[in-house]
C-alpha positions, 0 to 999 in steps of 0.5 A: 745374884739370887740372894746375896747374903746367902751366897756370901755366908756360903762362901765364908763358910767354905774358906779357911783364911783371909787377909785384907787391908782394912781402910775405914773412915768414920762419918766424922773423918776419923781414919784407920788402916789395919792389915787384918789376918783371919784363920778358922776357927777364929784366929785374928791378927791385926797389924796397925798402920794408922793410927798406932803404927807398929802395934800388933794385936792377936786374938786366940779364940781357943782361950778367948784372950788377946795378946797385944804388943803396943810397939810391935811383936819384937818389942816389950811390953806385951799385954794379955786382955779379955776381948771386952776390955775397954783398952781394946774397944773403939767408940763405935763399940767394935770388938776384936772377937767380933771383927771378922767378915763372919760377924759382919754377915751375921749382922747383915742377916739380923738386919735383913730379918727386920727389914729388906735387901735391895740390889745396888747394881754392878760396879768395879771396886779397885778394878775388881768386878763387884755386885752391890746390895743394900740391907735396911732395917724397918723404921727405927730398927738397928743392929749394932747401931746400924740401920742400913748397910751398903755392901759390895761383894767381889763377883768371883768370891762374894767377899766383901770389898766395900761396906758402908753403914748408916744410922736411922737418920741416914747419916754415914757411920763408917765406910770400910774398904777391903778391896785387896782381900785374898781368900784361902791364903797360907797363914801358918799357926805360928803367925798367930802365936809369935 
């Protein structure tokens, strides 16, 4: 892989949709499982499995609002919130409107501009051939609180399958597994506007 960041960015620009089950675990053991759907120019649908089972959240990039159904789309109440509303954030500062793979790639580029990219080699993630690389900021440099990312991308699509983030002391912040990622899947408009 010549430049893994440029290849991942190019492939992301070419795709129109993706879906993935996000399985994240923080360094202190907090787990989250979310079925995540994305359609350009930035529509996001998140169906929570753990915690908050049944909760559905949809981000509309055209009006920059989040529609939230705490007990599922078929149930009331429903809320409409700004993407920076504290009810939607988590303690690591993740925001719905900046949660897609494009935002991750932008963070990787920002960190690499003040650091370096190193290969991690080839492996398999959930029986999918993958290539890994590490992006590390110079001493004390962080982007979104992250000093180092270890990233493994699918060899065929260059889509991230696993990402680990670390702080300046080398402590694990979070591991995100996206091994079941599928790109350019059919996601109808109604799916994002129930």
